[in-house]
C-alpha positions as CSV (number, residue, x, y, z in Angstrom):
1,M,0.5,-133.6,42.8
2,L,2.4,-132.2,45.7
3,V,5.8,-131.0,44.7
4,W,8.7,-130.0,46.9
5,T,11.3,-127.6,45.6
6,I,14.4,-127.4,47.7
7,Y,17.6,-125.5,46.8
8,D,21.1,-124.7,47.8
9,I,22.3,-121.6,46.0
10,T,25.2,-119.4,47.1
11,D,24.5,-116.2,45.2
12,D,21.8,-114.0,46.8
13,R,20.5,-112.6,43.5
14,I,20.1,-116.1,42.0
15,R,18.6,-117.5,45.2
16,S,16.0,-114.6,45.1
17,R,15.2,-115.3,41.5
18,V,14.6,-119.0,42.2
19,A,12.3,-118.1,45.2
20,K,10.4,-115.7,43.0
21,I,9.9,-118.5,40.3
22,C,8.6,-120.8,43.0
23,K,6.1,-118.2,44.3
24,N,5.0,-117.5,40.7
25,Y,4.0,-121.2,40.4
26,G,1.9,-120.8,43.5
27,L,4.3,-122.7,45.8
28,F,4.3,-122.0,49.6
29,R,7.6,-121.2,51.3
30,V,7.9,-123.7,54.2
31,Q,11.5,-122.9,55.0
32,K,14.1,-120.5,53.8
33,S,15.1,-122.8,50.9
34,A,12.1,-125.1,50.6
35,F,8.8,-124.6,48.8
36,L,5.8,-126.9,48.6
37,G,2.7,-126.8,46.5
38,D,0.3,-128.5,44.0
39,L,1.6,-128.7,40.4
40,N,0.9,-130.9,37.5
41,R,3.7,-132.7,35.7
42,N,4.1,-130.0,33.0
43,E,4.3,-127.2,35.6
44,A,6.9,-129.2,37.6
45,D,9.0,-129.7,34.5
46,S,8.7,-126.0,33.5
47,L,9.7,-125.0,37.0
48,A,12.8,-127.2,36.8
49,L,13.7,-125.8,33.4
50,E,13.4,-122.2,34.6
51,C,15.6,-122.8,37.6
52,E,18.1,-124.7,35.5
53,A,18.4,-121.7,33.2
54,I,19.5,-119.3,35.9
55,I,21.6,-121.3,38.5
56,E,25.3,-121.7,38.5
57,E,27.1,-125.0,38.1
58,S,27.9,-125.3,41.8
59,D,24.2,-124.7,42.8
60,S,21.5,-127.3,43.2
61,V,17.7,-127.3,42.9
62,Y,15.6,-130.3,43.7
63,V,12.1,-130.6,42.3
64,F,10.4,-133.8,43.4
65,P,6.8,-135.1,43.7
66,M,5.3,-136.4,46.9
67,C,2.1,-138.4,47.0
68,E,-0.7,-137.3,49.4
69,G,-0.3,-140.5,51.5
70,C,3.4,-139.9,52.0
71,F,2.7,-136.2,52.9
72,E,0.3,-137.3,55.6
73,K,3.1,-139.5,57.1
74,I,5.5,-136.6,57.5
75,K,7.0,-136.6,61.0
76,L,7.8,-133.1,62.2
77,I,10.2,-132.3,65.0
78,G,10.1,-128.8,66.3
79,E,8.2,-125.9,64.8
80,G,7.3,-126.4,61.1
81,F,5.0,-125.1,58.5
82,D,1.2,-125.3,58.6
83,Q,0.4,-128.6,56.9
84,E,-3.3,-127.5,56.6
85,L,-2.2,-125.0,53.9
86,V,-1.5,-127.9,51.5
87,S,-3.2,-131.0,53.1
88,G,-6.4,-132.2,51.6
89,M,-7.1,-129.2,49.5
90,T,-6.3,-127.9,46.0
91,I,-3.9,-124.9,46.1
92,T,-5.0,-122.1,43.9
93,K,-2.3,-120.2,42.1
94,I,-2.3,-116.5,42.0
95,F,-0.3,-114.8,39.3
């Protein structure tokens, strides 16, 4: 399933660690604080737990699924990410 991970983290060190975790799960950075990729339910849960373990109480990390049909209905205003990276294909994870 497609999974968005979006965060608001004040500390640079923690923010970098969360970004690294997202990349380790094979997610693509689509904005500075937003990642998107193909994860199964267990991977999404593990990602959330890893992020929860390192963030501060005032920080937030959202990990939520998006169906393919909803993804195709995204309306983009301005310059965005290349939807072809994740649309209609299985994303391979490189560790």
